[in-house]
SEBAMAR-352962 format. One record per residue (C-alpha): residue in one letter; chain; y, x, z. Coordinates in nm, 3 decimals, m for minus. Last residue first. Layout:
A;A;Y;X;Z
...
# end
This chain:
L;A;2.152;m0.021;5.824
T;A;1.901;0.091;6.044
K;A;1.872;0.015;6.447
L;A;1.838;0.268;6.674
S;A;2.200;0.518;6.526
K;A;2.181;0.856;6.534
P;A;2.454;1.010;6.747
Q;A;2.836;0.994;6.582
G;A;2.970;1.264;6.279
N;A;3.303;1.064;6.342
L;A;3.093;0.725;6.279
K;A;3.410;0.683;5.977
L;A;3.209;0.981;5.740
I;A;2.944;0.728;5.796
R;A;3.029;0.451;5.602
E;A;3.238;0.606;5.307
A;A;2.924;0.822;5.218
D;A;2.648;0.488;5.301
R;A;2.923;0.377;4.955
A;A;2.962;0.644;4.794
N;A;2.554;0.670;4.820
E;A;2.448;0.366;4.756
R;A;2.699;0.347;4.429
L;A;2.509;0.671;4.301
L;A;2.177;0.534;4.339
D;A;2.256;0.205;4.151
M;A;2.407;0.356;3.857
N;A;2.117;0.629;3.836
A;A;1.870;0.324;3.857
N;A;2.058;0.047;3.673
V;A;2.099;0.218;3.330
N;A;1.857;0.191;3.142
E;A;1.542;m0.064;3.232
E;A;1.815;m0.263;3.408
M;A;2.082;m0.204;3.156
W;A;1.852;m0.296;2.871
E;A;1.729;m0.602;3.009
E;A;2.038;m0.764;3.119
V;A;2.202;m0.704;2.767
T;A;1.884;m0.873;2.553
D;A;1.899;m1.127;2.876
P;A;2.278;m1.150;2.740
F;A;2.222;m1.235;2.435
Y;A;2.309;m0.888;2.158
I;A;2.602;m0.796;1.944
G;A;2.892;m0.829;2.090
E;A;2.814;m0.831;2.424
M;A;2.657;m0.477;2.383
E;A;3.010;m0.363;2.286
M;A;3.123;m0.508;2.618
R;A;2.835;m0.333;2.835
F;A;2.926;m0.019;2.636
N;A;3.314;m0.057;2.802
E;A;3.145;m0.129;3.135
I;A;2.892;0.107;3.151
Y;A;3.211;0.407;3.031
T;A;3.452;0.224;3.332
E;A;3.148;0.329;3.525
W;A;3.032;0.637;3.461
K;A;3.399;0.819;3.528
D;A;3.427;0.614;3.857
L;A;3.048;0.743;3.925
L;A;3.123;1.081;3.886
K;A;3.498;1.111;4.099
K;A;3.333;0.970;4.356
L;A;3.056;1.180;4.423
R;A;3.302;1.453;4.325
G;A;3.534;1.351;4.553
Q;A;3.218;1.294;4.850
F;A;3.064;1.629;4.766
F;A;3.206;1.901;5.031
G;A;3.351;1.609;5.310
I;A;3.032;1.469;5.334
I;A;2.979;1.804;5.518
R;A;3.201;1.836;5.743
P;A;3.213;1.454;5.800
N;A;2.864;1.584;5.987
A;A;2.583;1.321;5.938
F;A;2.387;1.018;6.051
N;A;2.355;0.708;5.934
Y;A;2.035;0.605;6.031
K;A;1.874;0.521;5.691
R;A;2.119;0.808;5.568
H;A;2.042;1.076;5.719
Y;A;1.691;1.035;5.646
R;A;1.804;0.942;5.244
S;A;1.898;1.285;5.285
F;A;2.345;1.349;5.353
G;A;2.294;1.669;5.488
G;A;2.070;1.967;5.338
K;A;2.014;1.718;4.995
I;A;2.301;1.598;4.969
H;A;2.527;1.927;5.138
Y;A;2.353;2.164;4.824
H;A;2.371;1.967;4.594
K;A;2.089;1.916;4.384
M;A;2.180;1.490;4.425
L;A;2.439;1.615;4.123
A;A;2.288;1.744;3.941
E;A;2.022;1.446;3.939
V;A;2.318;1.192;3.836
E;A;2.499;1.444;3.606
K;A;2.069;1.417;3.379
Q;A;2.060;1.080;3.431
L;A;2.331;0.957;3.317
N;A;2.420;1.302;3.075
T;A;2.155;1.295;2.720
H;A;2.082;0.907;2.705
I;A;2.353;0.772;2.841
Y;A;2.572;0.981;2.548
F;A;2.335;0.891;2.338
V;A;2.344;0.495;2.392
M;A;2.714;0.479;2.344
H;A;2.655;0.647;2.013
Y;A;2.422;0.404;1.837
I;A;2.646;0.128;2.046
Q;A;2.910;0.198;1.881
S;A;2.729;0.340;1.540
G;A;2.625;m0.116;1.601
S;A;2.779;m0.187;1.257
F;A;2.826;0.155;0.997
A;A;3.125;0.408;1.001
G;A;2.978;0.673;1.138
S;A;3.160;0.890;1.351
G;A;3.047;1.199;1.314
E;A;2.713;1.415;1.298
C;A;2.341;1.133;1.261
I;A;2.133;1.311;1.512
D;A;1.778;1.356;1.633
K;A;1.920;1.733;1.630
E;A;1.665;1.895;1.320
V;A;1.697;1.549;1.118
K;A;2.070;1.579;1.073
I;A;2.193;1.302;0.955
N;A;2.572;1.328;0.892
C;A;2.739;0.975;0.895
G;A;3.001;0.784;0.742
L;A;2.661;0.564;0.691
I;A;2.676;0.491;0.316
H;A;2.812;0.845;0.217
H;A;2.587;1.051;0.423
A;A;2.244;0.821;0.326
E;A;2.405;0.871;m0.043
M;A;2.475;1.190;0.049
K;A;2.109;1.287;0.211
A;A;1.902;1.159;m0.060
K;A;2.099;1.402;m0.295
E;A;2.003;1.679;m0.112
D;A;1.686;1.582;m0.065
F;A;1.502;1.345;0.175
A;A;1.267;1.252;m0.022
G;A;1.113;1.058;m0.366
H;A;1.433;0.925;m0.423
K;A;1.418;0.558;m0.341
L;A;1.124;0.626;m0.006
S;A;1.362;0.850;0.096
Q;A;1.669;0.687;0.101
L;A;1.489;0.350;0.275
C;A;1.364;0.611;0.526
M;A;1.702;0.795;0.567
A;A;1.896;0.461;0.570
L;A;1.589;0.309;0.851
S;A;1.652;0.662;1.146
P;A;2.077;0.619;1.096
I;A;1.941;0.239;1.210
G;A;1.731;0.315;1.467
V;A;1.959;0.323;1.724
P;A;2.178;0.033;1.628
L;A;1.887;m0.180;1.573
L;A;1.769;m0.086;1.978
E;A;1.510;0.167;2.087
C;A;1.173;m0.017;2.216
L;A;1.218;m0.300;2.525
V;A;0.989;m0.356;2.812
T;A;0.641;m0.510;2.702
H;A;0.510;m0.916;2.789
H;A;0.586;m0.957;2.420
E;A;0.389;m0.648;2.267
F;A;0.474;m0.323;2.146
R;A;0.863;m0.450;2.184
Q;A;1.150;m0.379;1.901
W;A;0.907;m0.246;1.616
G;A;1.113;m0.172;1.297
T;A;0.857;m0.183;1.044
L;A;0.930;m0.058;0.759
L;A;0.687;m0.283;0.500
I;A;0.620;m0.125;0.178
G;A;0.580;m0.323;m0.094
H;A;0.392;m0.491;m0.364
L;A;0.065;m0.208;m0.490
T;A;m0.157;m0.366;m0.681
I;A;m0.516;m0.288;m0.764
S;A;m0.702;m0.258;m1.072
P;A;m0.527;0.104;m1.120
Y;A;m0.669;0.247;m0.859
K;A;m0.634;0.565;m0.894
T;A;m0.226;0.587;m1.042
M;A;m0.218;0.436;m0.664
S;A;m0.187;0.800;m0.550
N;A;0.255;0.837;m0.527
M;A;0.223;0.563;m0.287
V;A;0.012;0.793;m0.062
K;A;0.201;1.088;m0.119
I;A;0.584;0.813;m0.060
W;A;0.322;0.677;0.298
S;A;0.329;1.058;0.390
L;A;0.655;1.136;0.360
H;A;0.761;0.855;0.519
N;A;0.553;0.897;0.829
Q;A;0.707;1.267;0.779
L;A;1.030;1.095;0.808
Q;A;0.995;0.933;1.099
Y;A;0.888;1.192;1.370
D;A;1.117;1.387;1.231
L;A;1.431;1.162;1.302
P;A;1.284;1.077;1.655
T;A;1.490;0.725;1.786
W;A;1.659;0.710;2.100
R;A;1.551;0.479;2.406
Q;A;1.101;0.430;2.373
D;A;0.955;0.264;2.632
I;A;0.649;0.194;2.389
G;A;0.642;0.584;2.305
T;A;0.605;0.615;1.920
G;A;0.623;0.340;1.673
G;A;0.973;0.130;1.759
K;A;1.154;0.275;1.472
F;A;1.153;0.357;1.106
A;A;0.840;0.269;1.122
S;A;0.591;0.226;0.791
A;A;0.373;m0.046;0.657
F;A;0.209;m0.103;0.289
W;A;0.107;m0.389;0.113
V;A;m0.224;m0.513;m0.073
G;A;m0.288;m0.622;m0.389
K;A;m0.556;m0.768;m0.600
F;A;m0.870;m0.845;m0.326
G;A;m1.213;m0.836;m0.452
A;A;m1.378;m0.680;m0.167
E;A;m1.432;m0.358;m0.311
H;A;m1.015;m0.350;m0.380
Y;A;m1.052;m0.358;m0.022
R;A;m1.288;m0.029;m0.025
S;A;m1.103;0.139;m0.234
I;A;m0.855;0.101;m0.098
L;A;m0.902;0.199;0.284
T;A;m1.103;0.481;0.126
G;A;m0.766;0.603;0.019
I;A;m0.584;0.536;0.345
G;A;m0.851;0.773;0.533
D;A;m0.731;1.029;0.221
T;A;m0.397;1.021;0.363
D;A;m0.470;1.057;0.727
I;A;m0.150;1.001;0.883
K;A;0.101;1.321;0.960
K;A;0.346;1.124;1.211
L;A;0.217;0.797;1.232
Y;A;0.309;0.474;1.232
N;A;m0.029;0.347;1.012
W;A;m0.028;0.009;0.862
I;A;m0.242;m0.116;0.554
T;A;m0.161;m0.471;0.518
P;A;m0.355;m0.678;0.330
S;A;m0.275;m0.946;0.047
A;A;m0.409;m1.278;0.095
L;A;m0.597;m1.607;m0.065
D;A;m0.872;m1.475;m0.307
Q;A;m0.977;m1.194;m0.139
L;A;m0.992;m1.381;0.173
G;A;m1.296;m1.596;0.034
S;A;m1.521;m1.543;0.290
E;A;m1.787;m1.390;0.099
K;A;m1.609;m1.104;m0.035
I;A;m1.480;m1.013;0.300
T;A;m1.865;m0.985;0.381
A;A;m1.874;m0.760;0.066
P;A;m1.655;m0.526;0.135
S;A;m1.798;m0.473;0.513
I;A;m1.567;m0.528;0.835
K;A;m1.479;m0.239;0.962
R;A;m1.099;m0.192;0.833
L;A;m1.023;m0.593;0.844
M;A;m0.926;m0.601;1.154
D;A;m0.616;m0.368;1.139
D;A;m0.495;m0.515;0.799
W;A;m0.207;m0.669;0.850
L;A;m0.178;m1.020;0.705
I;A;0.025;m1.151;0.375
V;A;m0.048;m1.478;0.209
R;A;0.112;m1.556;m0.094
V;A;0.361;m1.946;m0.158
G;A;0.250;m2.044;m0.525
S;A;0.170;m2.369;m0.378
R;A;0.309;m2.476;m0.081
R;A;0.079;m2.656;0.162
E;A;m0.237;m2.532;m0.023
T;A;m0.136;m2.130;0.080
I;A;m0.051;m2.204;0.425
F;A;m0.379;m2.390;0.490
R;A;m0.609;m2.130;0.332
A;A;m0.459;m1.877;0.470
L;A;m0.540;m2.039;0.839
S;A;m0.861;m2.116;0.730
V;A;m0.942;m1.822;0.590
A;A;m0.772;m1.550;0.891
H;A;m1.055;m1.814;1.089
N;A;m1.324;m1.830;0.942
L;A;m1.212;m1.398;0.856
F;A;m1.263;m1.292;1.262
M;A;m1.551;m1.465;1.322
K;A;m1.776;m1.300;1.031
G;A;m1.637;m1.011;1.141
I;A;m1.785;m1.090;1.498
D;A;m2.157;m1.069;1.288
G;A;m2.327;m1.062;1.654
K;A;m2.652;m1.229;1.406
N;A;m2.453;m1.612;1.365
S;A;m2.549;m1.883;1.636
H;A;m2.550;m1.603;1.922
L;A;m2.194;m1.513;1.737
W;A;m2.135;m1.828;1.804
N;A;m2.303;m1.953;2.127
K;A;m2.022;m1.596;2.242
S;A;m1.709;m1.738;2.058
D;A;m1.743;m2.064;2.287
Q;A;m1.772;m1.871;2.614
S;A;m1.499;m1.709;2.473
E;A;m1.494;m1.294;2.519
G;A;m1.556;m1.270;2.092
L;A;m1.261;m1.104;2.073
G;A;m1.036;m1.006;2.339
R;A;m0.799;m0.792;2.182
V;A;m0.725;m1.022;1.847
E;A;m0.473;m0.665;1.738
D;A;m0.359;m0.781;1.394
A;A;m0.330;m1.127;1.218
G;A;0.054;m1.162;1.131
M;A;0.060;m1.440;0.924
H;A;0.279;m1.254;0.635
F;A;0.482;m1.548;0.440
W;A;0.521;m1.488;0.142
R;A;0.799;m1.643;m0.172
A;A;0.952;m1.849;0.088
D;A;1.137;m2.094;m0.153
P;A;1.046;m2.378;0.163
H;A;1.133;m2.184;0.438
C;A;1.245;m2.403;0.738
D;A;0.912;m2.596;0.629
M;A;0.725;m2.308;0.603
V;A;0.847;m2.237;0.953
Q;A;0.750;m2.536;1.096
S;A;0.431;m2.575;0.933
V;A;0.341;m2.234;1.061
M;A;0.371;m2.403;1.414
D;A;0.223;m2.665;1.337
K;A;m0.085;m2.503;1.167
V;A;m0.056;m2.257;1.484
L;A;m0.127;m2.570;1.708
A;A;m0.381;m2.711;1.541
V;A;m0.570;m2.472;1.465
S;A;m0.656;m2.344;1.837
G;A;m0.639;m2.735;1.937
P;A;m1.032;m2.762;1.773
H;A;m1.102;m2.439;1.991
H;A;m1.312;m2.247;1.852
P;A;m1.070;m2.020;1.739
N;A;m1.004;m1.895;2.060
L;A;m0.688;m1.776;2.038
S;A;m0.540;m1.396;2.166
N;A;m0.306;m1.183;2.396
P;A;m0.299;m1.463;2.706
F;A;m0.512;m1.286;2.951
A;A;m0.730;m1.459;3.185
R;A;m0.898;m1.692;3.021
V;A;m1.020;m1.469;2.770
E;A;m1.018;m1.646;2.379
R;A;m0.709;m1.813;2.573
L;A;m0.638;m2.194;2.395
H;A;m0.694;m2.372;2.769
F;A;m0.431;m2.169;2.823
Y;A;m0.223;m2.386;2.653
R;A;0.045;m2.622;2.892
E;A;m0.003;m2.304;3.179
H;A;0.235;m2.122;2.899
K;A;0.176;m1.751;2.877
L;A;m0.041;m1.826;2.576
V;A;0.246;m1.891;2.370
F;A;0.476;m1.567;2.398
E;A;0.185;m1.423;2.438
L;A;0.008;m1.499;2.087
H;A;m0.044;m1.163;2.022
G;A;m0.341;m1.245;1.832
F;A;m0.434;m1.502;1.656
V;A;m0.214;m1.666;1.383
Q;A;0.112;m1.426;1.447
V;A;0.411;m1.589;1.220
L;A;0.582;m1.379;1.030
P;A;0.895;m1.528;0.717
I;A;0.955;m1.259;0.407
L;A;1.350;m1.306;0.311
E;A;1.380;m1.151;m0.001
L;A;1.764;m0.924;0.039
K;A;1.978;m1.008;m0.318
N;A;2.287;m0.905;0.002
L;A;2.442;m1.339;m0.119
K;A;2.066;m1.429;m0.084
A;A;2.020;m1.283;0.241
L;A;2.320;m1.406;0.427
S;A;2.227;m1.803;0.323
K;A;1.929;m1.737;0.432
I;A;2.063;m1.606;0.775
E;A;2.330;m1.876;0.772
E;A;2.045;m2.169;0.715
I;A;1.850;m1.983;0.990
D;A;2.209;m1.988;1.234
E;A;2.248;m2.353;1.110
M;A;1.869;m2.431;1.233
S;A;1.926;m2.283;1.635
Y;A;1.818;m1.991;1.710
A;A;1.652;m1.878;2.002
Y;A;1.858;m1.764;2.311
P;A;1.680;m2.028;2.534
S;A;1.361;m1.834;2.346
R;A;1.224;m2.141;2.183
L;A;0.794;m2.235;2.259
I;A;0.861;m2.496;2.509
T;A;1.046;m2.664;2.244
L;A;0.634;m2.715;2.005
N;A;0.576;m3.054;2.078
G;A;0.875;m3.124;1.929
H;A;1.104;m2.876;1.771
Y;A;1.068;m2.475;1.745
P;A;1.375;m2.331;1.719
F;A;1.295;m1.978;1.659
M;A;1.310;m1.723;1.790
D;A;1.000;m1.733;1.994
E;A;0.815;m1.535;1.741
Y;A;1.041;m1.502;1.479
E;A;0.880;m1.146;1.266
L;A;1.182;m1.203;1.000
L;A;1.077;m0.940;0.714
V;A;1.381;m0.881;0.570
G;A;1.379;m0.781;0.135
D;A;1.485;m0.536;m0.122
A;A;1.572;m0.273;0.027
G;A;1.821;0.040;m0.107
L;A;2.084;0.093;0.125
S;A;2.351;m0.059;0.039
S;A;2.112;m0.345;0.052
F;A;2.030;m0.295;0.458
L;A;2.406;m0.265;0.469
P;A;2.455;m0.540;0.320
F;A;2.249;m0.740;0.596
I;A;2.397;m0.575;0.848
Q;A;2.702;m0.685;0.889
K;A;2.634;m1.050;0.887
M;A;2.290;m1.021;1.015
Y;A;2.535;m0.863;1.333
N;A;2.732;m1.250;1.320
V;A;2.363;m1.365;1.355
K;A;2.316;m1.286;1.679
P;A;2.039;m1.038;1.683
A;A;1.704;m1.033;1.887
A;A;1.674;m0.760;2.157
G;A;1.344;m0.855;2.139
K;A;1.075;m1.089;1.979
L;A;1.259;m1.044;1.734
D;A;1.085;m0.809;1.538
L;A;1.305;m0.678;1.197
H;A;1.077;m0.570;0.962
V;A;1.255;m0.441;0.678
I;A;1.180;m0.488;0.319
R;A;1.093;m0.173;0.046
A;A;0.965;m0.378;m0.279
P;A;0.727;m0.126;m0.505
G;A;0.856;0.022;m0.839
K;A;1.222;m0.008;m0.965
S;A;1.091;m0.238;m1.245
T;A;1.132;m0.508;m1.074
E;A;0.903;m0.690;m0.791
L;A;1.182;m0.891;m0.506
P;A;1.417;m1.018;m0.707
A;A;1.581;m1.252;m0.466
T;A;1.460;m1.607;m0.289
D;A;1.633;m1.715;0.075
A;A;1.833;m2.084;m0.046
G;A;1.977;m2.094;0.243
K;A;2.313;m2.221;0.039
E;A;2.192;m2.275;m0.362
V;A;2.322;m1.994;m0.482
P;A;2.472;m2.142;m0.874
P;A;2.273;m2.041;m1.142
E;A;2.241;m1.720;m1.325
P;A;2.485;m1.659;m1.654
V;A;2.247;m1.578;m1.946
E;A;2.293;m1.204;m2.117
P;A;2.204;m1.201;m2.473
K;A;1.868;m1.112;m2.611
Q;A;1.868;m0.714;m2.669
D;A;2.051;m0.536;m2.862
W;A;2.020;m0.486;m3.253
N;A;1.913;m0.786;m3.365
F;A;2.033;m0.758;m3.762
I;A;2.259;m1.019;m3.769
S;A;2.311;m1.044;m3.406
N;A;2.436;m0.682;m3.342
M;A;2.599;m0.738;m3.671
V;A;2.819;m1.066;m3.561
E;A;2.880;m0.922;m3.181
S;A;3.011;m0.574;m3.331
K;A;3.198;m0.767;m3.566
H;A;3.383;m0.921;m3.244
V;A;3.379;m1.377;m3.159
T;A;3.612;m1.560;m3.146
V;A;3.466;m1.850;m2.919
A;A;3.371;m2.136;m2.932
E;A;3.404;m2.436;m2.728
K;A;3.141;m2.514;m2.492
V;A;2.783;m2.709;m2.643
K;A;2.542;m2.819;m2.415
P;A;2.194;m2.792;m2.473
G;A;1.973;m3.046;m2.153
Q;A;1.927;m2.936;m1.769
H;A;1.592;m2.714;m1.887
W;A;1.737;m2.449;m1.695
F;A;1.811;m2.249;m1.942
S;A;1.952;m2.541;m2.133
G;A;2.218;m2.553;m1.830
P;A;2.327;m2.131;m1.933
D;A;2.531;m2.365;m2.184
M;A;2.485;m2.270;m2.542
I;A;2.772;m1.985;m2.681
A;A;2.861;m2.067;m3.006
L;A;2.777;m1.868;m3.318
K;A;2.680;m2.126;m3.552
Q;A;2.971;m2.235;m3.490
K;A;3.253;m1.962;m3.515
R;A;3.037;m1.933;m3.891
E;A;3.056;m2.232;m4.000
T;A;3.450;m2.261;m3.925
R;A;3.443;m1.922;m4.057
Y;A;3.250;m2.055;m4.372
E;A;3.536;m2.329;m4.401
S;A;3.868;m2.166;m4.342
L;A;3.722;m1.905;m4.632
L;A;3.750;m2.134;m4.859
L;A;4.046;m2.278;m4.792
K;A;4.169;m1.897;m4.844
V;A;4.008;m1.936;m5.122
A;A;4.126;m2.230;m5.292
A;A;4.518;m2.121;m5.202
V;A;4.486;m1.806;m5.392
L;A;4.399;m1.967;m5.636
V;A;4.638;m2.233;m5.666
L;A;4.928;m1.944;m5.597
C;A;4.749;m1.790;m5.945
L;A;4.807;m2.073;m6.179
A;A;5.161;m2.100;m6.036
V;A;5.212;m1.734;m6.106
A;A;5.128;m1.861;m6.482
R;A;5.268;m2.121;m6.507
L;A;5.601;m1.976;m6.344
A;A;5.476;m1.746;m6.670
Q;A;5.396;m1.989;m6.981
R;A;5.735;m2.123;m6.831
K;A;5.951;m1.813;m6.867
T;A;5.826;m1.707;m7.229
V;A;5.567;m1.465;m7.290
M;A;5.639;m1.306;m7.671
# end
């Protein structure tokens, strides 16, 4: 029989064995946790390995680590540096969608960018093309180029931070050949014009020309040290070949104007790429279209830049675009960009964006994008959705940016979904807070997007102001008894004035109040010069007509139907 002493000894032995097992398991778990300890992201960014405190590892995590069921563990992103202007651009979702901000007219205040950059991102944009023109804070010898309302360096830093925050890549654009009106309008640079009488284009042979644009490019590049792309413009070089310098060059080079263009373009593209390793250059393609692929290849441009094939027509020639792609592939280009238009691509003084026109332009581009499988050796980097604000520096404003927002939403959603189908419409509706009606050229509903007040107020002005003023001016008694002649000589029957004066005053008061409210909305987004210009071009003529008639009616009424004045007032 087992004695009591033996039983106690057996129990003690069991306890010792249990303790030993627990100790072994504890050591194993500690070792296991150390092996599974999380590595500091600093090691990923080459800052030296650090080991954080071990955390509890769930069973599923252990199994995944053993059998490698999941992909690589997520590594926290490094902190965003203030002002950095890079963001993921080329992703698995396809070519990048870049929104163009044309700042040579109606440049918005930075506070408005705070509101629209998140909107751009939510609508499906991957980046913003900033065409600075005279809004860049040029300094030193270039200070003269700045608009009185140019952004400050602090503004640029804030724009860059906003872009980074909203995962939008910034691509700066500086014109280096054509469309240099904002530079060549200054008397200091008259001698650099290709055509002495016109400020459009640069004389590529004058030694001061290249120095000037290199200085401009350098200042913008210095302000965007992290930019991966740089657009150098180079479109619509008006009058190229007309200066005496150019004529002399052409005489010695078999009249090859294409080669003349390429020499300047290559010089600037090489300067940009050598100034910062890794930056990629973009240029508009229109000046390349008539140059043979062999000539382009000989110039070496294909190793320095990517052309942007642009077309803003409602129905583009997709076969013609295909021909251009083939030519550029033959010239040795490895990649291309496309450019559509969400606004500013129709009338030179367009006030209201034609939705169907812009939609059809993008649907045509979608067909071209879908055909890129025919060209496996050339990469489509992305599409630039241009939003022109002027046709050139000296012309009037096109549609304001808030007016073009519904069109931009429609175009971005069409590119995202492949068509402006029900899913695209619903997503745009959800983001904008209004329902895009393409056939009516309007986004119905109050709208939740920033600038929606201006959108609706411009629509009301566009559809009613001139119509209502013209209707009043066709009033029987104004046409018959209060014409320009009557007002010129202060000659009218008070009885006739009485038939329309009340209606005239009511209409004037209504529009004075409306325009004052509109002006306040505009001042929240735009600088004073833009507000004045838009009012002068779209409002003042009709308002002045109402005001003049109201003043004249009040003055002439007091004359009690006296004879014509001998002097005009």
